[in-house]
Each structure stands twice: as structure tokens, then as C-alpha cells.
N, C-alpha and C positions, 0 to 999 in steps of 0.2 A: 631864619632857619639856617643852621650850619650844614655844610656839605657832608655827605657820608653819614647822615643821621640814622639811616636804616640799613641793616645788613641784608644779605640775600634772602634769608628765611623770612624776615619781616616783610620784605617787598613781595615775596610770593604769597604770603598770607593775605596781604592787602589786596593783591590782584585777584586771588581766589574769592575773597569776600565780595568784591564788587562784581565779578563775573557770575557768581552764584546768586546774585541779587540779595545777599544777606545784609548788605549795606549799600546805600546810594552814593553817587558821586559827591554830593555836598556833604553828606555825613562822613565820608572818608576824609575829605579835606579838613573838616573840623576835628575828627577823632585822631587822625594821624599827622596832620599838618602837611599833607602832600597835595600840591595843586594839580589841576587837570593835565597840564602840559607834562609835568614830571611823570604822572601815572601813565600817560600815553607813551612816553619814551620807554618806561619799564615794560609795558605791554609789547611794544615793538621789539625790544631786545629779547624778551622772553620767547616771543614767537620765532625769531630767527636763530637764537643761540641757546635756547633752553635755560635751565637754571643758571648756567655759567654766565649768561648775559646779565643776570641780576647781581652778580658779585661785583667786586671792585671794578670801576670803570675809569680809565685814564683818558684824558683828552689829548695826550701826546701820542 
């Protein structure tokens, strides 16, 4: 999987589907190619920073 595969809106959609129990963890992994660790990082950033936390994230 390449880095930056999903933009902020796509990440938010995935998080909402999982949190609304429209799709399970394993189904999200298969459907979107997002592993559990990545999804948990997105959730954490969304919780602390809101939508902006899901946008481009630099390690520097």
C-alpha cells in the first residue's frame, strides 16, 4: 500500500462507517486496504485535531 492513499474525506468516511457499525474492522481492512493500526492512528488524530488531523500528515 502506498503512503497517502486516502485523503481526509475518505478517512473520515471510513471512520464514520466503522463507528456507526455500518462496517466491521475486518471488512474495512478488506474494502479499503487500511489496517487496524492505521485506523487507530486516524481515530486518535481526529479526536484531538478534528478533520484537520486527517489531512496531510508530515513526520517532520
